LOSE-956321 format. One record per residue (C-alpha): residue number from 0; residue in three letters; x, y, z. Coordinates in steps of 0.1 Angstrom, whole numbers, plus 5000, padded with zeros to 4 digits. Each point is the difference from the previous one (the first is absolute). Example, Ala and Ser with C-alpha at 12.3 -4.5 7.8 and 13.67 -1.06 7.14 Angstrom:
// residues 2
{0,'ALA',{5123,4955,5078}}
{1,'SER',{5014,5034,4993}}
//
This chain:
// residues 131
{0,'MET',{2065,9361,2321}}
{1,'LYS',{5025,4978,5013}}
{2,'LEU',{4994,4975,4974}}
{3,'PHE',{5007,5024,4974}}
{4,'TYR',{5033,5013,5010}}
{5,'TRP',{5014,4966,5017}}
{6,'PRO',{5019,4989,4969}}
{7,'PHE',{5014,5033,4994}}
{8,'ARG',{5014,5003,5034}}
{9,'GLN',{5024,4973,4996}}
{10,'TRP',{5017,5023,4974}}
{11,'THR',{5009,5026,5024}}
{12,'THR',{5015,4978,5026}}
{13,'PHE',{5037,5000,4990}}
{14,'CYS',{5020,4969,5004}}
{15,'PRO',{5032,5002,5021}}
{16,'VAL',{5036,5006,4985}}
{17,'ARG',{5007,4963,5005}}
{18,'GLU',{4976,4991,4973}}
{19,'ILE',{5020,5016,4974}}
{20,'LEU',{5030,4979,5011}}
{21,'GLU',{4980,4968,4996}}
{22,'ILE',{4995,5007,4961}}
{23,'SER',{5020,4974,4982}}
{24,'MET',{5029,5008,4978}}
{25,'ALA',{4979,4987,4969}}
{26,'GLN',{4972,5022,5005}}
{27,'TRP',{5025,5031,5005}}
{28,'SER',{5020,4989,4967}}
{29,'ILE',{4964,4997,4982}}
{30,'LEU',{4990,5035,5015}}
{31,'GLY',{5031,5016,4989}}
{32,'TYR',{5000,4984,4964}}
{33,'LEU',{4965,5013,4997}}
{34,'LEU',{5010,5036,5011}}
{35,'ILE',{5028,5000,4973}}
{36,'ILE',{4977,4989,4972}}
{37,'PHE',{4974,5026,5015}}
{38,'ILE',{5025,5029,5001}}
{39,'VAL',{5011,4994,4962}}
{40,'SER',{4964,4995,4987}}
{41,'THR',{4988,5033,5019}}
{42,'CYS',{5027,5020,4987}}
{43,'HIS',{4995,4989,4965}}
{44,'THR',{4963,5005,5004}}
{45,'LEU',{5005,5035,5013}}
{46,'VAL',{5026,5010,4972}}
{47,'LYS',{4985,4984,4972}}
{48,'GLY',{4963,5003,5011}}
{49,'TYR',{4991,5027,4975}}
{50,'GLN',{5002,4974,4972}}
{51,'ASP',{4971,4978,5016}}
{52,'LYS',{4964,5010,4998}}
{53,'ILE',{4981,5016,5027}}
{54,'ARG',{4981,4971,5013}}
{55,'THR',{5030,4979,4999}}
{56,'ARG',{5023,5027,5018}}
{57,'SER',{4973,5003,5027}}
{58,'TYR',{4997,4964,5006}}
{59,'LEU',{5038,4997,5003}}
{60,'TYR',{5001,5029,5024}}
{61,'PHE',{4970,4986,5021}}
{62,'LEU',{5023,4965,5002}}
{63,'MET',{5029,5019,5010}}
{64,'LEU',{4981,5016,5028}}
{65,'VAL',{4987,4967,5014}}
{66,'ILE',{5035,4985,4998}}
{67,'LEU',{5015,5029,5021}}
{68,'CYS',{4971,4996,5023}}
{69,'PHE',{5006,4963,5002}}
{70,'TYR',{5036,5007,5009}}
{71,'LEU',{4991,5024,5026}}
{72,'LEU',{4979,4975,5016}}
{73,'VAL',{5027,4973,4998}}
{74,'LEU',{5022,5026,5017}}
{75,'LEU',{4975,5008,5028}}
{76,'GLN',{4986,4965,5004}}
{77,'PRO',{5024,4972,4988}}
{78,'ILE',{4978,4975,5015}}
{79,'TYR',{4979,5003,4971}}
{80,'LEU',{5029,4993,4975}}
{81,'SER',{4989,4965,4992}}
{82,'GLU',{4965,5014,4990}}
{83,'LEU',{5014,5030,4980}}
{84,'LEU',{5028,4982,4980}}
{85,'PRO',{4979,4984,4976}}
{86,'LEU',{4980,5034,4994}}
{87,'LEU',{5033,5017,4996}}
{88,'MET',{5012,4973,4975}}
{89,'ALA',{4968,5002,4977}}
{90,'LEU',{4998,5040,5000}}
{91,'ILE',{5038,5004,4994}}
{92,'SER',{4998,4974,4971}}
{93,'ILE',{4976,5022,4983}}
{94,'LEU',{5024,5030,5002}}
{95,'ALA',{5029,4977,4991}}
{96,'ALA',{4983,4988,4970}}
{97,'HIS',{4991,5036,4988}}
{98,'PHE',{5038,5008,5006}}
{99,'PHE',{5015,4970,4981}}
{100,'VAL',{4974,5002,4970}}
{101,'LEU',{5004,5036,4993}}
{102,'SER',{5035,5006,5005}}
{103,'ASP',{5025,4990,4973}}
{104,'SER',{5032,5013,5012}}
{105,'ARG',{5033,4977,5005}}
{106,'GLY',{4999,5008,5036}}
{107,'SER',{4963,4988,5005}}
{108,'ASN',{5009,4967,4982}}
{109,'ILE',{5031,4996,5024}}
{110,'PHE',{4978,5007,5030}}
{111,'PHE',{4973,4978,4987}}
{112,'ILE',{5028,4970,4997}}
{113,'ALA',{5011,5008,5034}}
{114,'SER',{4967,5001,5014}}
{115,'VAL',{4989,4967,4987}}
{116,'ILE',{5033,4986,5013}}
{117,'GLY',{4994,5016,5033}}
{118,'ILE',{4966,4986,5003}}
{119,'CYS',{5013,4963,4992}}
{120,'ILE',{5026,5005,5027}}
{121,'LEU',{4974,5012,5025}}
{122,'PHE',{4979,4970,4990}}
{123,'GLY',{5028,4975,5005}}
{124,'TYR',{5007,5018,5032}}
{125,'ASN',{4966,4995,5012}}
{126,'ILE',{4998,4963,4992}}
{127,'TRP',{5034,4994,5016}}
{128,'VAL',{4988,5019,5032}}
{129,'ASN',{4966,4982,5002}}
{130,'LEU',{5015,4965,4996}}
//
């Protein structure tokens, strides 16, 4: 039985608070950027979800739930941030693509341009920090 629950036992061992402070500024900035994109895309999905098909709506709600669980895991276990960040990027990109494709207002166009500029700034910052 030990062989079965041994990998899951590591998840229940919480890291000390000093591990949260060791997260780099680049990771915090990417996490914040993804959180902003996630909040805007989620609000759009919840408000305009009635226009989607039922299957699309259920997929998007499932993605939102998984992303919320990942953010909760990042808050509880920040030591796993380097493993969870690519997963968060992939899942949030699906929600963001759905938002950017289906919204056609002036505000969403401005938000799209601002998010592209923001990701370019984050890319440049990460390149500069890692030199």
